[in-house]
C-alpha distance (Angstrom), angle and dihedral (degrees) to the residues before:
residue distance angle dihedral
X1 . . .
X2 3.79 . .
X3 3.85 120.4 .
X4 3.82 89.0 -115.3
X5 3.84 89.8 58.1
X6 3.85 90.8 47.0
X7 3.93 89.0 52.4
X8 3.80 90.3 47.9
X9 3.84 92.6 52.5
X10 3.77 91.3 44.0
X11 3.82 90.5 52.9
X12 3.79 90.6 48.4
X13 3.78 94.0 52.6
X14 3.79 91.3 42.0
X15 3.88 87.5 55.0
X16 3.75 92.3 54.6
X17 3.80 107.4 -84.9
X18 3.87 110.9 147.5
X19 3.77 106.4 176.5
X20 3.79 130.3 69.0
X21 3.85 96.6 -155.4
X22 3.71 118.1 113.0
X23 3.84 116.9 -94.3
X24 3.79 121.4 -123.5
X25 3.84 110.0 -88.1
X26 3.67 130.2 -158.2
X27 3.77 119.1 -114.3
X28 3.71 141.0 85.2
X29 3.80 114.7 -48.2
X30 3.75 121.2 -134.3
X31 3.66 111.7 -91.2
X32 3.79 99.1 172.5
X33 3.76 97.1 77.8
X34 3.81 103.6 72.1
X35 3.81 133.8 137.8
X36 3.82 89.1 -103.3
X37 3.80 92.5 53.2
X38 3.84 93.7 45.7
X39 3.81 88.1 51.9
X40 3.79 91.4 50.6
X41 3.77 92.4 49.2
X42 3.80 91.0 47.3
X43 3.87 90.0 50.7
X44 3.76 90.8 53.2
X45 3.81 91.1 49.4
X46 3.73 92.8 46.4
X47 3.81 88.9 54.5
X48 3.89 94.0 47.9
X49 3.75 123.4 2.0
X50 3.80 93.0 -174.6
X51 3.79 94.4 73.7
X52 3.72 118.2 109.2
X53 3.76 126.8 -130.8
X54 3.77 93.0 -99.1
X55 3.82 93.4 55.2
X56 3.73 92.9 46.8
X57 3.81 90.9 49.2
X58 3.81 90.1 52.4
X59 3.78 92.3 48.3
X60 3.80 97.7 48.9
X61 3.84 93.7 34.1
X62 3.86 98.5 -122.4
X63 3.79 132.0 124.9
X64 3.84 115.5 -87.0
X65 3.85 90.8 -121.3
X66 3.78 92.0 57.1
X67 3.75 94.0 45.1
X68 3.84 89.0 50.6
X69 3.82 90.0 51.0
X70 3.82 91.8 48.7
X71 3.86 92.0 49.0
X72 3.76 94.9 45.6
X73 3.84 104.8 33.7
X74 3.81 105.5 25.8
X75 3.81 102.3 30.4
X76 3.81 92.5 32.0
X77 3.85 94.0 -137.7
X78 3.77 133.7 140.9
X79 3.80 137.0 -172.2
X80 3.77 117.7 -93.1
X81 3.87 119.1 171.6
X82 3.80 92.7 -20.4
X83 3.81 91.8 -52.1
X84 3.83 126.5 104.2
X85 3.78 108.9 -128.0
X86 3.87 135.4 170.9
X87 3.79 111.9 -86.5
X88 3.75 92.5 -129.0
X89 3.82 104.7 61.9
X90 3.79 101.5 172.9
X91 3.92 96.4 101.8
X92 3.88 90.5 42.5
X93 3.75 91.9 45.8
X94 3.83 91.2 52.0
X95 3.81 91.0 48.7
X96 3.86 91.8 50.1
X97 3.88 92.5 46.4
X98 3.76 90.3 56.5
X99 3.80 92.9 57.0
């Protein structure tokens, strides 16, 4: 954090601010991350988990950054050996160990 940012925060708290949460800002809200788009990305991943974010983005027509956010934050997946898998592998691991 820069010293200018520290001074700005200090002044805000000195002037009576009590919370540290971000305040509402003006601007256009994100409209790409919806339940429908999450379902579309999940359907593409269910069909082929070897696709990368760029190919998924092209297929569903969303920006790569939004697809990456959907995959990592909403679907809780990460890339292992060029295959997108759930972050919590305990259930999958037990299933594979039984085979």
